[in-house]
All heavy atoms as a GROMACS GRO file, in nm:
protein
  608
    1MET      N    1   0.717   0.901  -2.534
    1MET     CA    2   0.772   1.028  -2.518
    1MET      C    3   0.705   1.130  -2.608
    1MET      O    4   0.678   1.238  -2.571
    1MET     CB    5   0.921   1.030  -2.553
    1MET     CG    6   0.983   1.171  -2.530
    1MET     SD    7   1.156   1.195  -2.533
    1MET     CE    8   1.236   1.048  -2.586
    2GLU      N    9   0.657   1.088  -2.730
    2GLU     CA   10   0.590   1.168  -2.823
    2GLU      C   11   0.451   1.214  -2.766
    2GLU      O   12   0.413   1.330  -2.787
    2GLU     CB   13   0.572   1.107  -2.958
    2GLU     CG   14   0.702   1.083  -3.032
    2GLU     CD   15   0.773   1.218  -3.058
    2GLU    OE1   16   0.708   1.314  -3.096
    2GLU    OE2   17   0.897   1.219  -3.043
    3ALA      N   18   0.385   1.125  -2.696
    3ALA     CA   19   0.256   1.156  -2.637
    3ALA      C   20   0.273   1.261  -2.530
    3ALA      O   21   0.192   1.353  -2.512
    3ALA     CB   22   0.188   1.031  -2.578
    4ALA      N   23   0.379   1.250  -2.448
    4ALA     CA   24   0.409   1.348  -2.346
    4ALA      C   25   0.428   1.486  -2.409
    4ALA      O   26   0.378   1.587  -2.354
    4ALA     CB   27   0.526   1.310  -2.261
    5LYS      N   28   0.499   1.489  -2.515
    5LYS     CA   29   0.521   1.621  -2.587
    5LYS      C   30   0.391   1.678  -2.637
    5LYS      O   31   0.364   1.795  -2.624
    5LYS     CB   32   0.617   1.602  -2.703
    5LYS     CG   33   0.760   1.579  -2.666
    5LYS     CD   34   0.846   1.566  -2.785
    5LYS     CE   35   0.991   1.534  -2.751
    5LYS     NZ   36   1.076   1.517  -2.866
    6ARG      N   37   0.301   1.594  -2.694
    6ARG     CA   38   0.177   1.640  -2.748
    6ARG      C   39   0.084   1.692  -2.636
    6ARG      O   40   0.016   1.796  -2.656
    6ARG     CB   41   0.100   1.525  -2.820
    6ARG     CG   42   0.149   1.502  -2.956
    6ARG     CD   43   0.057   1.415  -3.038
    6ARG     NE   44   0.003   1.299  -2.971
    6ARG     CZ   45   0.058   1.178  -2.971
    6ARG    NH1   46   0.166   1.154  -3.038
    6ARG    NH2   47  -0.002   1.078  -2.908
    7PHE      N   48   0.091   1.630  -2.521
    7PHE     CA   49   0.007   1.671  -2.408
    7PHE      C   50   0.068   1.780  -2.317
    7PHE      O   51   0.013   1.830  -2.224
    7PHE     CB   52  -0.035   1.558  -2.320
    7PHE     CG   53  -0.131   1.465  -2.383
    7PHE    CD1   54  -0.096   1.332  -2.422
    7PHE    CD2   55  -0.263   1.499  -2.401
    7PHE    CE1   56  -0.185   1.248  -2.482
    7PHE    CE2   57  -0.359   1.419  -2.465
    7PHE     CZ   58  -0.313   1.294  -2.501
    8GLY      N   59   0.198   1.813  -2.350
    8GLY     CA   60   0.272   1.909  -2.272
    8GLY      C   61   0.306   1.858  -2.132
    8GLY      O   62   0.307   1.935  -2.035
    9CYS      N   63   0.330   1.727  -2.121
    9CYS     CA   64   0.360   1.665  -1.990
    9CYS      C   65   0.513   1.636  -1.981
    9CYS      O   66   0.580   1.620  -2.079
    9CYS     CB   67   0.292   1.530  -1.980
    9CYS     SG   68   0.111   1.546  -1.985
   10ASN      N   69   0.556   1.622  -1.858
   10ASN     CA   70   0.693   1.576  -1.833
   10ASN      C   71   0.695   1.430  -1.864
   10ASN      O   72   0.601   1.358  -1.855
   10ASN     CB   73   0.731   1.602  -1.690
   10ASN     CG   74   0.740   1.745  -1.655
   10ASN    OD1   75   0.769   1.827  -1.747
   10ASN    ND2   76   0.722   1.782  -1.535
   11PHE      N   77   0.817   1.379  -1.899
   11PHE     CA   78   0.836   1.239  -1.931
   11PHE      C   79   0.956   1.186  -1.858
   11PHE      O   80   1.062   1.248  -1.865
   11PHE     CB   81   0.851   1.215  -2.083
   11PHE     CG   82   0.884   1.078  -2.124
   11PHE    CD1   83   0.779   0.982  -2.132
   11PHE    CD2   84   1.010   1.035  -2.145
   11PHE    CE1   85   0.811   0.853  -2.173
   11PHE    CE2   86   1.045   0.905  -2.178
   11PHE     CZ   87   0.940   0.821  -2.190
   12VAL      N   88   0.940   1.073  -1.789
   12VAL     CA   89   1.053   1.009  -1.724
   12VAL      C   90   1.037   0.860  -1.749
   12VAL      O   91   0.934   0.799  -1.723
   12VAL     CB   92   1.058   1.030  -1.570
   12VAL    CG1   93   1.164   0.952  -1.506
   12VAL    CG2   94   1.062   1.172  -1.535
   13GLU      N   95   1.139   0.801  -1.812
   13GLU     CA   96   1.136   0.655  -1.839
   13GLU      C   97   1.177   0.580  -1.706
   13GLU      O   98   1.278   0.616  -1.648
   13GLU     CB   99   1.229   0.621  -1.951
   13GLU     CG  100   1.217   0.479  -1.995
   13GLU     CD  101   1.291   0.452  -2.125
   13GLU    OE1  102   1.332   0.543  -2.190
   13GLU    OE2  103   1.308   0.332  -2.156
   14THR      N  104   1.096   0.485  -1.666
   14THR     CA  105   1.123   0.414  -1.542
   14THR      C  106   1.128   0.263  -1.571
   14THR      O  107   1.082   0.214  -1.669
   14THR     CB  108   1.014   0.441  -1.436
   14THR    OG1  109   0.888   0.390  -1.489
   14THR    CG2  110   1.002   0.589  -1.408
   15SER      N  111   1.180   0.191  -1.467
   15SER     CA  112   1.179   0.044  -1.473
   15SER      C  113   1.134  -0.008  -1.334
   15SER      O  114   1.201   0.022  -1.235
   15SER     CB  115   1.321  -0.008  -1.505
   15SER     OG  116   1.327  -0.148  -1.485
   16ALA      N  117   1.027  -0.082  -1.330
   16ALA     CA  118   0.984  -0.143  -1.211
   16ALA      C  119   1.080  -0.256  -1.168
   16ALA      O  120   1.102  -0.275  -1.050
   16ALA     CB  121   0.842  -0.198  -1.225
   17ARG      N  122   1.138  -0.326  -1.265
   17ARG     CA  123   1.228  -0.432  -1.233
   17ARG      C  124   1.355  -0.382  -1.162
   17ARG      O  125   1.398  -0.440  -1.064
   17ARG     CB  126   1.263  -0.509  -1.361
   17ARG     CG  127   1.346  -0.636  -1.338
   17ARG     CD  128   1.374  -0.714  -1.456
   17ARG     NE  129   1.438  -0.643  -1.566
   17ARG     CZ  130   1.571  -0.629  -1.579
   17ARG    NH1  131   1.650  -0.679  -1.486
   17ARG    NH2  132   1.623  -0.560  -1.676
   18THR      N  133   1.416  -0.276  -1.221
   18THR     CA  134   1.540  -0.228  -1.158
   18THR      C  135   1.522  -0.106  -1.071
   18THR      O  136   1.618  -0.062  -1.011
   18THR     CB  137   1.640  -0.194  -1.270
   18THR    OG1  138   1.588  -0.078  -1.347
   18THR    CG2  139   1.669  -0.308  -1.365
   19ARG      N  140   1.400  -0.060  -1.064
   19ARG     CA  141   1.362   0.062  -0.991
   19ARG      C  142   1.431   0.192  -1.039
   19ARG      O  143   1.436   0.292  -0.970
   19ARG     CB  144   1.385   0.046  -0.839
   19ARG     CG  145   1.302  -0.066  -0.776
   19ARG     CD  146   1.296  -0.058  -0.620
   19ARG     NE  147   1.285   0.072  -0.567
   19ARG     CZ  148   1.174   0.137  -0.550
   19ARG    NH1  149   1.061   0.086  -0.585
   19ARG    NH2  150   1.170   0.256  -0.487
   20GLU      N  151   1.479   0.184  -1.160
   20GLU     CA  152   1.547   0.296  -1.224
   20GLU      C  153   1.448   0.410  -1.243
   20GLU      O  154   1.338   0.392  -1.300
   20GLU     CB  155   1.609   0.261  -1.353
   20GLU     CG  156   1.684   0.374  -1.420
   20GLU     CD  157   1.749   0.333  -1.552
   20GLU    OE1  158   1.749   0.212  -1.584
   20GLU    OE2  159   1.801   0.420  -1.618
   21ASN      N  160   1.480   0.527  -1.189
   21ASN     CA  161   1.399   0.652  -1.199
   21ASN      C  162   1.262   0.643  -1.138
   21ASN      O  163   1.182   0.739  -1.155
   21ASN     CB  164   1.384   0.696  -1.345
   21ASN     CG  165   1.514   0.747  -1.403
   21ASN    OD1  166   1.599   0.804  -1.330
   21ASN    ND2  167   1.535   0.728  -1.530
   22VAL      N  168   1.228   0.542  -1.063
   22VAL     CA  169   1.094   0.531  -0.995
   22VAL      C  170   1.082   0.644  -0.889
   22VAL      O  171   0.981   0.715  -0.892
   22VAL     CB  172   1.072   0.391  -0.933
   22VAL    CG1  173   0.948   0.391  -0.849
   22VAL    CG2  174   1.067   0.284  -1.044
   23GLU      N  175   1.178   0.656  -0.806
   23GLU     CA  176   1.170   0.764  -0.703
   23GLU      C  177   1.176   0.902  -0.769
   23GLU      O  178   1.108   0.991  -0.726
   23GLU     CB  179   1.284   0.751  -0.602
   23GLU     CG  180   1.262   0.635  -0.510
   23GLU     CD  181   1.367   0.634  -0.398
   23GLU    OE1  182   1.430   0.734  -0.371
   23GLU    OE2  183   1.380   0.526  -0.336
   24LYS      N  184   1.260   0.918  -0.877
   24LYS     CA  185   1.264   1.048  -0.943
   24LYS      C  186   1.126   1.083  -0.998
   24LYS      O  187   1.084   1.202  -0.982
   24LYS     CB  188   1.368   1.045  -1.057
   24LYS     CG  189   1.371   1.172  -1.139
   24LYS     CD  190   1.461   1.158  -1.261
   24LYS     CE  191   1.468   1.281  -1.342
   24LYS     NZ  192   1.383   1.390  -1.324
   25ALA      N  193   1.057   0.987  -1.064
   25ALA     CA  194   0.926   1.017  -1.120
   25ALA      C  195   0.827   1.052  -1.006
   25ALA      O  196   0.750   1.150  -1.021
   25ALA     CB  197   0.876   0.891  -1.192
   26PHE      N  198   0.835   0.981  -0.895
   26PHE     CA  199   0.743   1.013  -0.785
   26PHE      C  200   0.771   1.153  -0.729
   26PHE      O  201   0.681   1.231  -0.715
   26PHE     CB  202   0.767   0.906  -0.669
   26PHE     CG  203   0.684   0.943  -0.546
   26PHE    CD1  204   0.551   0.921  -0.541
   26PHE    CD2  205   0.750   1.004  -0.437
   26PHE    CE1  206   0.479   0.954  -0.428
   26PHE    CE2  207   0.677   1.035  -0.325
   26PHE     CZ  208   0.543   1.010  -0.319
   27TYR      N  209   0.897   1.187  -0.702
   27TYR     CA  210   0.930   1.312  -0.646
   27TYR      C  211   0.906   1.429  -0.740
   27TYR      O  212   0.862   1.536  -0.702
   27TYR     CB  213   1.077   1.316  -0.587
   27TYR     CG  214   1.084   1.238  -0.460
   27TYR    CD1  215   1.161   1.119  -0.453
   27TYR    CD2  216   1.018   1.278  -0.347
   27TYR    CE1  217   1.174   1.049  -0.340
   27TYR    CE2  218   1.025   1.199  -0.229
   27TYR     CZ  219   1.102   1.088  -0.225
   27TYR     OH  220   1.113   1.019  -0.112
   28ASP      N  221   0.931   1.406  -0.869
   28ASP     CA  222   0.900   1.508  -0.970
   28ASP      C  223   0.749   1.537  -0.974
   28ASP      O  224   0.709   1.653  -0.985
   28ASP     CB  225   0.945   1.464  -1.106
   28ASP     CG  226   1.097   1.475  -1.127
   28ASP    OD1  227   1.166   1.521  -1.038
   28ASP    OD2  228   1.142   1.420  -1.226
   29THR      N  229   0.669   1.432  -0.960
   29THR     CA  230   0.521   1.452  -0.958
   29THR      C  231   0.477   1.528  -0.837
   29THR      O  232   0.396   1.619  -0.845
   29THR     CB  233   0.450   1.316  -0.968
   29THR    OG1  234   0.495   1.242  -1.086
   29THR    CG2  235   0.300   1.328  -0.968
   30VAL      N  236   0.533   1.493  -0.722
   30VAL     CA  237   0.502   1.567  -0.596
   30VAL      C  238   0.538   1.715  -0.609
   30VAL      O  239   0.465   1.803  -0.574
   30VAL     CB  240   0.563   1.500  -0.476
   30VAL    CG1  241   0.552   1.587  -0.351
   30VAL    CG2  242   0.503   1.366  -0.449
   31ARG      N  243   0.660   1.735  -0.662
   31ARG     CA  244   0.702   1.877  -0.684
   31ARG      C  245   0.610   1.955  -0.774
   31ARG      O  246   0.580   2.070  -0.746
   31ARG     CB  247   0.848   1.879  -0.738
   31ARG     CG  248   0.949   1.853  -0.633
   31ARG     CD  249   1.093   1.876  -0.689
   31ARG     NE  250   1.184   1.803  -0.612
   31ARG     CZ  251   1.238   1.690  -0.640
   31ARG    NH1  252   1.210   1.629  -0.752
   31ARG    NH2  253   1.324   1.629  -0.556
   32GLU      N  254   0.565   1.891  -0.881
   32GLU     CA  255   0.478   1.956  -0.974
   32GLU      C  256   0.341   1.989  -0.912
   32GLU      O  257   0.284   2.093  -0.932
   32GLU     CB  258   0.457   1.868  -1.097
   32GLU     CG  259   0.383   1.938  -1.211
   32GLU     CD  260   0.460   2.058  -1.273
   32GLU    OE1  261   0.586   2.057  -1.267
   32GLU    OE2  262   0.392   2.148  -1.316
   33ILE      N  263   0.287   1.897  -0.830
   33ILE     CA  264   0.166   1.921  -0.759
   33ILE      C  265   0.178   2.037  -0.662
   33ILE      O  266   0.092   2.122  -0.656
   33ILE     CB  267   0.114   1.790  -0.686
   33ILE    CG1  268   0.069   1.689  -0.792
   33ILE    CG2  269   0.000   1.826  -0.589
   33ILE    CD1  270   0.047   1.549  -0.725
   34ARG      N  271   0.291   2.038  -0.588
   34ARG     CA  272   0.315   2.148  -0.495
   34ARG      C  273   0.331   2.278  -0.564
   34ARG      O  274   0.277   2.382  -0.520
   34ARG     CB  275   0.436   2.117  -0.406
   34ARG     CG  276   0.406   2.008  -0.309
   34ARG     CD  277   0.527   1.974  -0.222
   34ARG     NE  278   0.495   1.879  -0.122
   34ARG     CZ  279   0.584   1.815  -0.046
   34ARG    NH1  280   0.712   1.839  -0.063
   34ARG    NH2  281   0.550   1.729   0.041
   35ARG      N  282   0.401   2.284  -0.677
   35ARG     CA  283   0.421   2.405  -0.756
   35ARG      C  284   0.282   2.448  -0.804
   35ARG      O  285   0.251   2.573  -0.799
   35ARG     CB  286   0.510   2.377  -0.873
   35ARG     CG  287   0.538   2.504  -0.954
   35ARG     CD  288   0.635   2.478  -1.071
   35ARG     NE  289   0.758   2.419  -1.022
   35ARG     CZ  290   0.813   2.305  -1.066
   35ARG    NH1  291   0.751   2.233  -1.156
   35ARG    NH2  292   0.922   2.258  -1.014
   36TYR      N  293   0.201   2.356  -0.858
   36TYR     CA  294   0.068   2.394  -0.906
   36TYR      C  295  -0.014   2.450  -0.794
   36TYR      O  296  -0.083   2.559  -0.814
   36TYR     CB  297  -0.001   2.269  -0.965
   36TYR     CG  298  -0.140   2.297  -1.011
   36TYR    CD1  299  -0.165   2.351  -1.132
   36TYR    CD2  300  -0.244   2.264  -0.927
   36TYR    CE1  301  -0.295   2.374  -1.175
   36TYR    CE2  302  -0.379   2.292  -0.964
   36TYR     CZ  303  -0.398   2.346  -1.088
   36TYR     OH  304  -0.529   2.373  -1.130
   37ASN      N  305  -0.015   2.392  -0.678
   37ASN     CA  306  -0.098   2.441  -0.565
   37ASN      C  307  -0.053   2.577  -0.522
   37ASN      O  308  -0.129   2.662  -0.486
   37ASN     CB  309  -0.095   2.342  -0.448
   37ASN     CG  310  -0.179   2.216  -0.472
   37ASN    OD1  311  -0.275   2.224  -0.558
   37ASN    ND2  312  -0.162   2.112  -0.406
   38ARG      N  313   0.083   2.599  -0.522
   38ARG     CA  314   0.139   2.726  -0.486
   38ARG      C  315   0.092   2.835  -0.586
   38ARG      O  316   0.049   2.948  -0.542
   38ARG     CB  317   0.292   2.723  -0.484
   38ARG     CG  318   0.356   2.788  -0.375
   38ARG     CD  319   0.511   2.784  -0.374
   38ARG     NE  320   0.577   2.722  -0.484
   38ARG     CZ  321   0.633   2.605  -0.486
   38ARG    NH1  322   0.629   2.526  -0.379
   38ARG    NH2  323   0.692   2.558  -0.593
   39ASP      N  324   0.095   2.800  -0.710
   39ASP     CA  325   0.045   2.892  -0.816
   39ASP      C  326  -0.100   2.922  -0.799
   39ASP      O  327  -0.146   3.036  -0.825
   39ASP     CB  328   0.072   2.836  -0.958
   39ASP     CG  329   0.219   2.837  -0.994
   39ASP    OD1  330   0.296   2.901  -0.923
   39ASP    OD2  331   0.251   2.775  -1.094
   40MET      N  332  -0.179   2.818  -0.766
   40MET     CA  333  -0.324   2.842  -0.743
   40MET      C  334  -0.355   2.932  -0.630
   40MET      O  335  -0.451   3.007  -0.635
   40MET     CB  336  -0.397   2.709  -0.726
   40MET     CG  337  -0.405   2.619  -0.854
   40MET     SD  338  -0.477   2.712  -0.996
   40MET     CE  339  -0.641   2.740  -0.934
   41GLN      N  340  -0.270   2.927  -0.525
   41GLN     CA  341  -0.287   3.022  -0.412
   41GLN      C  342  -0.250   3.161  -0.452
   41GLN      O  343  -0.315   3.260  -0.416
   41GLN     CB  344  -0.204   2.976  -0.295
   41GLN     CG  345  -0.255   2.855  -0.225
   41GLN     CD  346  -0.168   2.806  -0.115
   41GLN    OE1  347  -0.048   2.838  -0.110
   41GLN    NE2  348  -0.220   2.724  -0.025
   42GLN      N  349  -0.144   3.174  -0.535
   42GLN     CA  350  -0.093   3.307  -0.572
   42GLN      C  351  -0.184   3.365  -0.686
   42GLN      O  352  -0.203   3.484  -0.690
   42GLN     CB  353   0.048   3.293  -0.619
   42GLN     CG  354   0.118   3.426  -0.642
   42GLN     CD  355   0.268   3.403  -0.671
   42GLN    OE1  356   0.310   3.296  -0.695
   42GLN    NE2  357   0.342   3.512  -0.674
   43TYR      N  358  -0.223   3.278  -0.779
   43TYR     CA  359  -0.304   3.322  -0.893
   43TYR      C  360  -0.435   3.242  -0.901
   43TYR      O  361  -0.444   3.147  -0.982
   43TYR     CB  362  -0.225   3.306  -1.026
   43TYR     CG  363  -0.089   3.370  -1.026
   43TYR    CD1  364   0.024   3.297  -1.003
   43TYR    CD2  365  -0.077   3.507  -1.042
   43TYR    CE1  366   0.151   3.351  -1.007
   43TYR    CE2  367   0.045   3.567  -1.042
   43TYR     CZ  368   0.159   3.490  -1.025
   43TYR     OH  369   0.280   3.549  -1.029
   44PRO      N  370  -0.531   3.272  -0.819
   44PRO     CA  371  -0.651   3.189  -0.815
   44PRO      C  372  -0.724   3.172  -0.949
   44PRO      O  373  -0.802   3.080  -0.969
   44PRO     CB  374  -0.745   3.264  -0.714
   44PRO     CG  375  -0.650   3.348  -0.636
   44PRO     CD  376  -0.536   3.377  -0.724
   45SER      N  377  -0.705   3.268  -1.036
   45SER     CA  378  -0.781   3.259  -1.167
   45SER      C  379  -0.712   3.149  -1.258
   45SER      O  380  -0.761   3.129  -1.368
   45SER     CB  381  -0.772   3.393  -1.240
   45SER     OG  382  -0.636   3.426  -1.273
   46GLY      N  383  -0.600   3.093  -1.215
   46GLY     CA  384  -0.536   2.994  -1.299
   46GLY      C  385  -0.432   3.054  -1.397
   46GLY      O  386  -0.387   2.980  -1.483
   47ALA      N  387  -0.403   3.178  -1.380
   47ALA     CA  388  -0.312   3.247  -1.476
   47ALA      C  389  -0.168   3.236  -1.431
   47ALA      O  390  -0.084   3.308  -1.488
   47ALA     CB  391  -0.351   3.391  -1.488
   48GLY      N  392  -0.137   3.151  -1.336
   48GLY     CA  393   0.001   3.138  -1.289
   48GLY      C  394   0.087   3.048  -1.374
   48GLY      O  395   0.065   3.031  -1.496
   49HIS      N  396   0.183   2.983  -1.315
   49HIS     CA  397   0.276   2.895  -1.383
   49HIS      C  398   0.216   2.790  -1.467
   49HIS      O  399   0.251   2.760  -1.578
   49HIS     CB  400   0.371   2.832  -1.282
   49HIS     CG  401   0.449   2.715  -1.328
   49HIS    ND1  402   0.566   2.738  -1.402
   49HIS    CD2  403   0.438   2.584  -1.315
   49HIS    CE1  404   0.620   2.616  -1.433
   49HIS    NE2  405   0.544   2.525  -1.379
   50SER      N  406   0.108   2.725  -1.412
   50SER     CA  407   0.045   2.612  -1.482
   50SER      C  408  -0.044   2.654  -1.594
   50SER      O  409  -0.081   2.574  -1.682
   50SER     CB  410  -0.030   2.523  -1.380
   50SER     OG  411   0.061   2.482  -1.283
   51GLY      N  412  -0.093   2.778  -1.593
   51GLY     CA  413  -0.179   2.824  -1.703
   51GLY      C  414  -0.307   2.742  -1.717
   51GLY      O  415  -0.368   2.711  -1.616
   52ASP      N  416  -0.342   2.709  -1.835
   52ASP     CA  417  -0.467   2.631  -1.860
   52ASP      C  418  -0.448   2.485  -1.854
   52ASP      O  419  -0.542   2.410  -1.882
   52ASP     CB  420  -0.522   2.671  -1.995
   52ASP     CG  421  -0.568   2.816  -2.000
   52ASP    OD1  422  -0.608   2.871  -1.895
   52ASP    OD2  423  -0.567   2.875  -2.115
   53ARG      N  424  -0.328   2.435  -1.814
   53ARG     CA  425  -0.305   2.290  -1.822
   53ARG      C  426  -0.361   2.218  -1.701
   53ARG      O  427  -0.380   2.101  -1.708
   53ARG     CB  428  -0.153   2.266  -1.825
   53ARG     CG  429  -0.086   2.310  -1.952
   53ARG     CD  430   0.058   2.276  -1.957
   53ARG     NE  431   0.112   2.217  -1.836
   53ARG     CZ  432   0.238   2.184  -1.823
   53ARG    NH1  433   0.322   2.200  -1.922
   53ARG    NH2  434   0.282   2.138  -1.712
   54GLY      N  435  -0.393   2.285  -1.594
   54GLY     CA  436  -0.436   2.220  -1.476
   54GLY      C  437  -0.589   2.217  -1.463
   54GLY      O  438  -0.657   2.271  -1.550
   55PRO      N  439  -0.636   2.156  -1.359
   55PRO     CA  440  -0.783   2.138  -1.341
   55PRO      C  441  -0.853   2.261  -1.290
   55PRO      O  442  -0.972   2.269  -1.284
   55PRO     CB  443  -0.798   2.024  -1.234
   55PRO     CG  444  -0.663   2.035  -1.159
   55PRO     CD  445  -0.561   2.082  -1.258
   56GLY      N  446  -0.781   2.369  -1.252
   56GLY     CA  447  -0.841   2.489  -1.204
   56GLY      C  448  -0.873   2.496  -1.058
   56GLY      O  449  -0.938   2.587  -1.011
   57HIS      N  450  -0.832   2.397  -0.984
   57HIS     CA  451  -0.849   2.400  -0.836
   57HIS      C  452  -0.732   2.330  -0.770
   57HIS      O  453  -0.655   2.256  -0.834
   57HIS     CB  454  -0.983   2.332  -0.800
   57HIS     CG  455  -0.990   2.186  -0.839
   57HIS    ND1  456  -1.018   2.149  -0.966
   57HIS    CD2  457  -0.967   2.076  -0.767
   57HIS    CE1  458  -1.018   2.013  -0.972
   57HIS    NE2  459  -0.978   1.965  -0.858
   58LYS      N  460  -0.715   2.353  -0.643
   58LYS     CA  461  -0.605   2.296  -0.569
   58LYS      C  462  -0.622   2.144  -0.566
   58LYS      O  463  -0.730   2.089  -0.545
   58LYS     CB  464  -0.607   2.349  -0.424
   58LYS     CG  465  -0.492   2.307  -0.344
   58LYS     CD  466  -0.489   2.376  -0.207
   58LYS     CE  467  -0.373   2.331  -0.121
   58LYS     NZ  468  -0.363   2.394   0.002
   59LEU      N  469  -0.506   2.073  -0.583
   59LEU     CA  470  -0.509   1.927  -0.581
   59LEU      C  471  -0.476   1.883  -0.441
   59LEU      O  472  -0.382   1.929  -0.379
   59LEU     CB  473  -0.404   1.873  -0.679
   59LEU     CG  474  -0.422   1.913  -0.826
   59LEU    CD1  475  -0.307   1.864  -0.908
   59LEU    CD2  476  -0.551   1.855  -0.875
   60GLU      N  477  -0.559   1.792  -0.387
   60GLU     CA  478  -0.538   1.738  -0.254
   60GLU      C  479  -0.462   1.609  -0.259
   60GLU      O  480  -0.490   1.523  -0.340
   60GLU     CB  481  -0.674   1.715  -0.183
   60GLU     CG  482  -0.754   1.842  -0.166
   60GLU     CD  483  -0.686   1.942  -0.076
   60GLU    OE1  484  -0.612   1.906   0.016
   60GLU    OE2  485  -0.707   2.061  -0.097
   61MET      N  486  -0.363   1.594  -0.170
   61MET     CA  487  -0.287   1.472  -0.158
   61MET      C  488  -0.326   1.410  -0.026
   61MET      O  489  -0.307   1.464   0.079
   61MET     CB  490  -0.135   1.502  -0.160
   61MET     CG  491  -0.092   1.558  -0.295
   61MET     SD  492   0.075   1.619  -0.297
   61MET     CE  493   0.166   1.503  -0.212
   62GLN      N  494  -0.382   1.288  -0.035
   62GLN     CA  495  -0.432   1.224   0.084
   62GLN      C  496  -0.346   1.098   0.116
   62GLN      O  497  -0.286   1.042   0.032
   62GLN     CB  498  -0.577   1.180   0.063
   62GLN     CG  499  -0.672   1.297   0.038
   62GLN     CD  500  -0.809   1.253   0.001
   62GLN    OE1  501  -0.836   1.134  -0.010
   62GLN    NE2  502  -0.900   1.347  -0.010
   63GLU      N  503  -0.347   1.061   0.242
   63GLU     CA  504  -0.269   0.949   0.288
   63GLU      C  505  -0.347   0.821   0.300
   63GLU      O  506  -0.326   0.738   0.382
   63GLU     CB  507  -0.212   0.982   0.429
   63GLU     CG  508  -0.117   1.100   0.432
   63GLU     CD  509   0.016   1.068   0.359
   63GLU    OE1  510   0.056   0.948   0.367
   63GLU    OE2  511   0.071   1.158   0.301
   64GLU      N  512  -0.451   0.806   0.216
   64GLU     CA  513  -0.538   0.691   0.219
   64GLU      C  514  -0.512   0.588   0.106
   64GLU      O  515  -0.439   0.624   0.013
   64GLU     CB  516  -0.685   0.731   0.208
   64GLU     CG  517  -0.727   0.834   0.315
   64GLU     CD  518  -0.865   0.886   0.290
   64GLU    OE1  519  -0.923   0.849   0.183
   64GLU    OE2  520  -0.909   0.964   0.371
   65ASP      N  521  -0.569   0.472   0.115
   65ASP     CA  522  -0.567   0.375   0.006
   65ASP      C  523  -0.430   0.336  -0.044
   65ASP      O  524  -0.408   0.326  -0.165
   65ASP     CB  525  -0.651   0.421  -0.112
   65ASP     CG  526  -0.794   0.445  -0.075
   65ASP    OD1  527  -0.846   0.376   0.015
   65ASP    OD2  528  -0.857   0.539  -0.130
   66HIS      N  529  -0.336   0.312   0.047
   66HIS     CA  530  -0.197   0.269   0.006
   66HIS      C  531  -0.197   0.127  -0.040
   66HIS      O  532  -0.097   0.077  -0.089
   66HIS     CB  533  -0.101   0.288   0.124
   66HIS     CG  534  -0.072   0.435   0.145
   66HIS    ND1  535   0.003   0.508   0.062
   66HIS    CD2  536  -0.109   0.518   0.243
   66HIS    CE1  537   0.014   0.631   0.109
   66HIS    NE2  538  -0.057   0.639   0.215
   67GLU      N  539  -0.308   0.050  -0.028
   67GLU     CA  540  -0.310  -0.087  -0.070
   67GLU      C  541  -0.315  -0.103  -0.222
   67GLU      O  542  -0.266  -0.196  -0.275
   67GLU     CB  543  -0.432  -0.156  -0.007
   67GLU     CG  544  -0.435  -0.152   0.143
   67GLU     CD  545  -0.311  -0.217   0.209
   67GLU    OE1  546  -0.274  -0.325   0.160
   67GLU    OE2  547  -0.261  -0.163   0.303
   68ALA      N  548  -0.377  -0.008  -0.291
   68ALA     CA  549  -0.392  -0.015  -0.436
   68ALA      C  550  -0.275   0.042  -0.508
   68ALA      O  551  -0.258   0.164  -0.514
   68ALA     CB  552  -0.521   0.051  -0.482
   69GLY      N  553  -0.184  -0.043  -0.562
   69GLY     CA  554  -0.067   0.008  -0.636
   69GLY      C  555   0.020   0.087  -0.541
   69GLY      O  556   0.032   0.057  -0.423
   70CYS      N  557   0.086   0.189  -0.594
   70CYS     CA  558   0.176   0.271  -0.510
   70CYS      C  559   0.098   0.356  -0.411
   70CYS      O  560   0.128   0.373  -0.298
   70CYS     CB  561   0.271   0.357  -0.597
   70CYS     SG  562   0.184   0.479  -0.695
   71CYS      N  563  -0.011   0.418  -0.465
   71CYS     CA  564  -0.091   0.510  -0.379
   71CYS      C  565  -0.241   0.499  -0.414
   71CYS      O  566  -0.323   0.553  -0.347
   71CYS     CB  567  -0.045   0.649  -0.388
   71CYS     SG  568  -0.074   0.731  -0.552
   72GLY      N  569  -0.274   0.435  -0.525
   72GLY     CA  570  -0.415   0.420  -0.560
   72GLY      C  571  -0.471   0.543  -0.636
   72GLY      O  572  -0.586   0.543  -0.677
   73LYS      N  573  -0.387   0.642  -0.656
   73LYS     CA  574  -0.434   0.768  -0.722
   73LYS      C  575  -0.349   0.805  -0.841
   73LYS      O  576  -0.371   0.910  -0.900
   73LYS     CB  577  -0.434   0.880  -0.620
   73LYS     CG  578  -0.529   0.855  -0.504
   73LYS     CD  579  -0.511   0.963  -0.399
   73LYS     CE  580  -0.608   0.940  -0.283
   73LYS     NZ  581  -0.576   0.820  -0.208
   74CYS      N  582  -0.253   0.725  -0.882
   74CYS     CA  583  -0.165   0.760  -0.993
   74CYS      C  584  -0.229   0.729  -1.129
   74CYS      O  585  -0.305   0.641  -1.144
   74CYS     CB  586  -0.035   0.678  -0.984
   74CYS     SG  587   0.061   0.720  -0.834
   75SER      N  588  -0.192   0.810  -1.225
   75SER     CA  589  -0.225   0.789  -1.362
   75SER      C  590  -0.100   0.770  -1.439
   75SER      O  591  -0.012   0.852  -1.428
   75SER     CB  592  -0.305   0.910  -1.420
   75SER     OG  593  -0.425   0.927  -1.353
   76VAL      N  594  -0.099   0.666  -1.518
   76VAL     CA  595   0.022   0.635  -1.598
   76VAL      C  596  -0.017   0.631  -1.743
   76VAL      O  597  -0.113   0.568  -1.781
   76VAL     CB  598   0.088   0.502  -1.556
   76VAL    CG1  599   0.206   0.470  -1.640
   76VAL    CG2  600   0.125   0.509  -1.406
   77MET      N  601   0.064   0.695  -1.830
   77MET     CA  602   0.035   0.692  -1.970
   77MET      C  603   0.138   0.606  -2.038
   77MET      O  604   0.250   0.603  -2.001
   77MET     CB  605   0.041   0.829  -2.030
   77MET     CG  606  -0.076   0.915  -1.982
   77MET     SD  607  -0.071   1.089  -2.033
   77MET     CE  608  -0.059   1.075  -2.207
   0.00000   0.00000   0.00000
């Protein structure tokens, strides 16, 4: 949780064994990506909601590579 605070990231504690908060973490991440993309369309210079925290371009969500982990594109700290 301390690392999330230092990086300015959201934090959700999950359990793969009991599936506690797994869906919440997934949907929160999707919502954040959609919010970021909306901001990038509204404020192309990156001065929107996400400010300097994002990569500076729209994030693409693809329906490929479902064999690797949950989606093959997740980063976990």
